[in-house]
Chimera marker file (.cmm) of the C-alpha trace (Angstrom):
<marker_set name="trace">
<marker id="1" x="-21.353" y="-4.326" z="52.074" r="1" g="1" b="0" radius="0.5"/>
<marker id="2" x="-21.310" y="-0.503" z="51.401" r="1" g="1" b="0" radius="0.5"/>
<marker id="3" x="-18.892" y="0.640" z="48.145" r="1" g="1" b="0" radius="0.5"/>
<marker id="4" x="-16.185" y="1.298" z="48.734" r="1" g="1" b="0" radius="0.5"/>
<marker id="5" x="-15.064" y="5.507" z="49.001" r="1" g="1" b="0" radius="0.5"/>
<marker id="6" x="-12.011" y="5.175" z="46.268" r="1" g="1" b="0" radius="0.5"/>
<marker id="7" x="-12.896" y="2.503" z="44.266" r="1" g="1" b="0" radius="0.5"/>
<marker id="8" x="-9.400" y="2.514" z="42.085" r="1" g="1" b="0" radius="0.5"/>
<marker id="9" x="-7.562" y="-0.789" z="43.177" r="1" g="1" b="0" radius="0.5"/>
<marker id="10" x="-4.095" y="1.010" z="41.088" r="1" g="1" b="0" radius="0.5"/>
<marker id="11" x="-4.447" y="-2.204" z="38.338" r="1" g="1" b="0" radius="0.5"/>
<marker id="12" x="-3.493" y="0.371" z="34.908" r="1" g="1" b="0" radius="0.5"/>
<marker id="13" x="-7.106" y="-1.357" z="32.417" r="1" g="1" b="0" radius="0.5"/>
<marker id="14" x="-7.055" y="-2.213" z="28.818" r="1" g="1" b="0" radius="0.5"/>
<marker id="15" x="-9.172" y="1.045" z="27.162" r="1" g="1" b="0" radius="0.5"/>
<marker id="16" x="-9.337" y="-0.563" z="23.128" r="1" g="1" b="0" radius="0.5"/>
<marker id="17" x="-10.061" y="2.399" z="20.626" r="1" g="1" b="0" radius="0.5"/>
<marker id="18" x="-11.849" y="1.018" z="16.934" r="1" g="1" b="0" radius="0.5"/>
<marker id="19" x="-8.752" y="2.926" z="15.214" r="1" g="1" b="0" radius="0.5"/>
<marker id="20" x="-9.844" y="4.590" z="11.986" r="1" g="1" b="0" radius="0.5"/>
<marker id="21" x="-9.850" y="3.048" z="8.040" r="1" g="1" b="0" radius="0.5"/>
<marker id="22" x="-8.425" y="4.427" z="4.857" r="1" g="1" b="0" radius="0.5"/>
<marker id="23" x="-9.468" y="3.512" z="1.657" r="1" g="1" b="0" radius="0.5"/>
<marker id="24" x="-6.682" y="4.948" z="-1.120" r="1" g="1" b="0" radius="0.5"/>
<marker id="25" x="-6.403" y="5.847" z="-4.086" r="1" g="1" b="0" radius="0.5"/>
<marker id="26" x="-4.124" y="6.076" z="-5.857" r="1" g="1" b="0" radius="0.5"/>
<marker id="27" x="-2.722" y="9.527" z="-4.119" r="1" g="1" b="0" radius="0.5"/>
<marker id="28" x="-5.542" y="9.714" z="-1.727" r="1" g="1" b="0" radius="0.5"/>
<marker id="29" x="-6.304" y="8.142" z="1.035" r="1" g="1" b="0" radius="0.5"/>
<marker id="30" x="-9.805" y="8.756" z="3.117" r="1" g="1" b="0" radius="0.5"/>
<marker id="31" x="-11.599" y="7.189" z="5.921" r="1" g="1" b="0" radius="0.5"/>
<marker id="32" x="-13.743" y="4.670" z="4.962" r="1" g="1" b="0" radius="0.5"/>
<marker id="33" x="-16.762" y="6.301" z="6.814" r="1" g="1" b="0" radius="0.5"/>
<marker id="34" x="-16.754" y="8.265" z="4.028" r="1" g="1" b="0" radius="0.5"/>
<marker id="35" x="-17.112" y="5.720" z="0.981" r="1" g="1" b="0" radius="0.5"/>
<marker id="36" x="-21.410" y="5.609" z="1.769" r="1" g="1" b="0" radius="0.5"/>
<marker id="37" x="-21.336" y="9.204" z="1.019" r="1" g="1" b="0" radius="0.5"/>
<marker id="38" x="-20.163" y="8.555" z="-3.593" r="1" g="1" b="0" radius="0.5"/>
<marker id="39" x="-22.654" y="10.497" z="-5.457" r="1" g="1" b="0" radius="0.5"/>
<marker id="40" x="-20.774" y="9.786" z="-8.542" r="1" g="1" b="0" radius="0.5"/>
<marker id="41" x="-17.479" y="8.825" z="-10.596" r="1" g="1" b="0" radius="0.5"/>
<marker id="42" x="-16.509" y="10.787" z="-13.235" r="1" g="1" b="0" radius="0.5"/>
<marker id="43" x="-13.935" y="10.132" z="-15.555" r="1" g="1" b="0" radius="0.5"/>
<marker id="44" x="-12.298" y="13.184" z="-16.977" r="1" g="1" b="0" radius="0.5"/>
<marker id="45" x="-9.510" y="11.419" z="-18.906" r="1" g="1" b="0" radius="0.5"/>
<marker id="46" x="-7.832" y="8.951" z="-19.712" r="1" g="1" b="0" radius="0.5"/>
<marker id="47" x="-6.620" y="8.503" z="-16.218" r="1" g="1" b="0" radius="0.5"/>
<marker id="48" x="-8.455" y="10.818" z="-14.250" r="1" g="1" b="0" radius="0.5"/>
<marker id="49" x="-11.438" y="10.153" z="-12.373" r="1" g="1" b="0" radius="0.5"/>
<marker id="50" x="-13.448" y="12.677" z="-9.844" r="1" g="1" b="0" radius="0.5"/>
<marker id="51" x="-15.181" y="11.445" z="-7.537" r="1" g="1" b="0" radius="0.5"/>
<marker id="52" x="-18.332" y="13.661" z="-5.862" r="1" g="1" b="0" radius="0.5"/>
<marker id="53" x="-19.389" y="12.917" z="-1.706" r="1" g="1" b="0" radius="0.5"/>
<marker id="54" x="-22.584" y="14.209" z="-0.332" r="1" g="1" b="0" radius="0.5"/>
<marker id="55" x="-21.706" y="14.699" z="3.011" r="1" g="1" b="0" radius="0.5"/>
<marker id="56" x="-25.191" y="15.622" z="5.089" r="1" g="1" b="0" radius="0.5"/>
<marker id="57" x="-25.272" y="18.271" z="7.282" r="1" g="1" b="0" radius="0.5"/>
<marker id="58" x="-28.203" y="19.274" z="9.429" r="1" g="1" b="0" radius="0.5"/>
<marker id="59" x="-31.378" y="19.467" z="7.529" r="1" g="1" b="0" radius="0.5"/>
<marker id="60" x="-28.633" y="19.913" z="4.372" r="1" g="1" b="0" radius="0.5"/>
<marker id="61" x="-26.066" y="18.288" z="2.366" r="1" g="1" b="0" radius="0.5"/>
<marker id="62" x="-21.972" y="19.736" z="1.242" r="1" g="1" b="0" radius="0.5"/>
<marker id="63" x="-20.302" y="18.704" z="-1.460" r="1" g="1" b="0" radius="0.5"/>
<marker id="64" x="-17.175" y="17.514" z="-1.731" r="1" g="1" b="0" radius="0.5"/>
<marker id="65" x="-15.501" y="16.380" z="-4.968" r="1" g="1" b="0" radius="0.5"/>
<marker id="66" x="-11.669" y="14.039" z="-5.785" r="1" g="1" b="0" radius="0.5"/>
<marker id="67" x="-9.784" y="13.672" z="-8.157" r="1" g="1" b="0" radius="0.5"/>
<marker id="68" x="-8.230" y="10.514" z="-8.574" r="1" g="1" b="0" radius="0.5"/>
<marker id="69" x="-5.386" y="9.743" z="-11.211" r="1" g="1" b="0" radius="0.5"/>
<marker id="70" x="-6.556" y="6.163" z="-11.084" r="1" g="1" b="0" radius="0.5"/>
<marker id="71" x="-8.863" y="4.576" z="-14.605" r="1" g="1" b="0" radius="0.5"/>
<marker id="72" x="-13.061" y="4.949" z="-12.703" r="1" g="1" b="0" radius="0.5"/>
<marker id="73" x="-12.847" y="0.740" z="-13.501" r="1" g="1" b="0" radius="0.5"/>
<marker id="74" x="-9.667" y="1.042" z="-10.946" r="1" g="1" b="0" radius="0.5"/>
<marker id="75" x="-11.789" y="2.830" z="-8.581" r="1" g="1" b="0" radius="0.5"/>
<marker id="76" x="-15.049" y="0.856" z="-8.922" r="1" g="1" b="0" radius="0.5"/>
<marker id="77" x="-13.163" y="-2.731" z="-7.544" r="1" g="1" b="0" radius="0.5"/>
<marker id="78" x="-10.782" y="-0.740" z="-5.431" r="1" g="1" b="0" radius="0.5"/>
<marker id="79" x="-14.603" y="0.720" z="-3.868" r="1" g="1" b="0" radius="0.5"/>
<marker id="80" x="-16.783" y="-2.989" z="-4.345" r="1" g="1" b="0" radius="0.5"/>
<marker id="81" x="-13.849" y="-4.517" z="-2.002" r="1" g="1" b="0" radius="0.5"/>
<link id1="1" id2="2" r="1" g="1" b="0" radius="0.2"/>
<link id1="2" id2="3" r="1" g="1" b="0" radius="0.2"/>
<link id1="3" id2="4" r="1" g="1" b="0" radius="0.2"/>
<link id1="4" id2="5" r="1" g="1" b="0" radius="0.2"/>
<link id1="5" id2="6" r="1" g="1" b="0" radius="0.2"/>
<link id1="6" id2="7" r="1" g="1" b="0" radius="0.2"/>
<link id1="7" id2="8" r="1" g="1" b="0" radius="0.2"/>
<link id1="8" id2="9" r="1" g="1" b="0" radius="0.2"/>
<link id1="9" id2="10" r="1" g="1" b="0" radius="0.2"/>
<link id1="10" id2="11" r="1" g="1" b="0" radius="0.2"/>
<link id1="11" id2="12" r="1" g="1" b="0" radius="0.2"/>
<link id1="12" id2="13" r="1" g="1" b="0" radius="0.2"/>
<link id1="13" id2="14" r="1" g="1" b="0" radius="0.2"/>
<link id1="14" id2="15" r="1" g="1" b="0" radius="0.2"/>
<link id1="15" id2="16" r="1" g="1" b="0" radius="0.2"/>
<link id1="16" id2="17" r="1" g="1" b="0" radius="0.2"/>
<link id1="17" id2="18" r="1" g="1" b="0" radius="0.2"/>
<link id1="18" id2="19" r="1" g="1" b="0" radius="0.2"/>
<link id1="19" id2="20" r="1" g="1" b="0" radius="0.2"/>
<link id1="20" id2="21" r="1" g="1" b="0" radius="0.2"/>
<link id1="21" id2="22" r="1" g="1" b="0" radius="0.2"/>
<link id1="22" id2="23" r="1" g="1" b="0" radius="0.2"/>
<link id1="23" id2="24" r="1" g="1" b="0" radius="0.2"/>
<link id1="24" id2="25" r="1" g="1" b="0" radius="0.2"/>
<link id1="25" id2="26" r="1" g="1" b="0" radius="0.2"/>
<link id1="26" id2="27" r="1" g="1" b="0" radius="0.2"/>
<link id1="27" id2="28" r="1" g="1" b="0" radius="0.2"/>
<link id1="28" id2="29" r="1" g="1" b="0" radius="0.2"/>
<link id1="29" id2="30" r="1" g="1" b="0" radius="0.2"/>
<link id1="30" id2="31" r="1" g="1" b="0" radius="0.2"/>
<link id1="31" id2="32" r="1" g="1" b="0" radius="0.2"/>
<link id1="32" id2="33" r="1" g="1" b="0" radius="0.2"/>
<link id1="33" id2="34" r="1" g="1" b="0" radius="0.2"/>
<link id1="34" id2="35" r="1" g="1" b="0" radius="0.2"/>
<link id1="35" id2="36" r="1" g="1" b="0" radius="0.2"/>
<link id1="36" id2="37" r="1" g="1" b="0" radius="0.2"/>
<link id1="37" id2="38" r="1" g="1" b="0" radius="0.2"/>
<link id1="38" id2="39" r="1" g="1" b="0" radius="0.2"/>
<link id1="39" id2="40" r="1" g="1" b="0" radius="0.2"/>
<link id1="40" id2="41" r="1" g="1" b="0" radius="0.2"/>
<link id1="41" id2="42" r="1" g="1" b="0" radius="0.2"/>
<link id1="42" id2="43" r="1" g="1" b="0" radius="0.2"/>
<link id1="43" id2="44" r="1" g="1" b="0" radius="0.2"/>
<link id1="44" id2="45" r="1" g="1" b="0" radius="0.2"/>
<link id1="45" id2="46" r="1" g="1" b="0" radius="0.2"/>
<link id1="46" id2="47" r="1" g="1" b="0" radius="0.2"/>
<link id1="47" id2="48" r="1" g="1" b="0" radius="0.2"/>
<link id1="48" id2="49" r="1" g="1" b="0" radius="0.2"/>
<link id1="49" id2="50" r="1" g="1" b="0" radius="0.2"/>
<link id1="50" id2="51" r="1" g="1" b="0" radius="0.2"/>
<link id1="51" id2="52" r="1" g="1" b="0" radius="0.2"/>
<link id1="52" id2="53" r="1" g="1" b="0" radius="0.2"/>
<link id1="53" id2="54" r="1" g="1" b="0" radius="0.2"/>
<link id1="54" id2="55" r="1" g="1" b="0" radius="0.2"/>
<link id1="55" id2="56" r="1" g="1" b="0" radius="0.2"/>
<link id1="56" id2="57" r="1" g="1" b="0" radius="0.2"/>
<link id1="57" id2="58" r="1" g="1" b="0" radius="0.2"/>
<link id1="58" id2="59" r="1" g="1" b="0" radius="0.2"/>
<link id1="59" id2="60" r="1" g="1" b="0" radius="0.2"/>
<link id1="60" id2="61" r="1" g="1" b="0" radius="0.2"/>
<link id1="61" id2="62" r="1" g="1" b="0" radius="0.2"/>
<link id1="62" id2="63" r="1" g="1" b="0" radius="0.2"/>
<link id1="63" id2="64" r="1" g="1" b="0" radius="0.2"/>
<link id1="64" id2="65" r="1" g="1" b="0" radius="0.2"/>
<link id1="65" id2="66" r="1" g="1" b="0" radius="0.2"/>
<link id1="66" id2="67" r="1" g="1" b="0" radius="0.2"/>
<link id1="67" id2="68" r="1" g="1" b="0" radius="0.2"/>
<link id1="68" id2="69" r="1" g="1" b="0" radius="0.2"/>
<link id1="69" id2="70" r="1" g="1" b="0" radius="0.2"/>
<link id1="70" id2="71" r="1" g="1" b="0" radius="0.2"/>
<link id1="71" id2="72" r="1" g="1" b="0" radius="0.2"/>
<link id1="72" id2="73" r="1" g="1" b="0" radius="0.2"/>
<link id1="73" id2="74" r="1" g="1" b="0" radius="0.2"/>
<link id1="74" id2="75" r="1" g="1" b="0" radius="0.2"/>
<link id1="75" id2="76" r="1" g="1" b="0" radius="0.2"/>
<link id1="76" id2="77" r="1" g="1" b="0" radius="0.2"/>
<link id1="77" id2="78" r="1" g="1" b="0" radius="0.2"/>
<link id1="78" id2="79" r="1" g="1" b="0" radius="0.2"/>
<link id1="79" id2="80" r="1" g="1" b="0" radius="0.2"/>
<link id1="80" id2="81" r="1" g="1" b="0" radius="0.2"/>
</marker_set>
């Protein structure tokens, strides 16, 4: 049997897309994929932690930091979930 020239049947097809998952730390949310790029965490005040990221780029890496209004223990508990 020869394949049809125009195979569209008119029936709608279901396309599933994965929604991005976010991690909420205080008032900051970032993509779950960034967790593997966390380099260090440092508590700078009683309720303030800085999370440093090293994001790989082509033949290099980009360094970013995020200031989170939580204690370091709470940040680690959230990230380990």
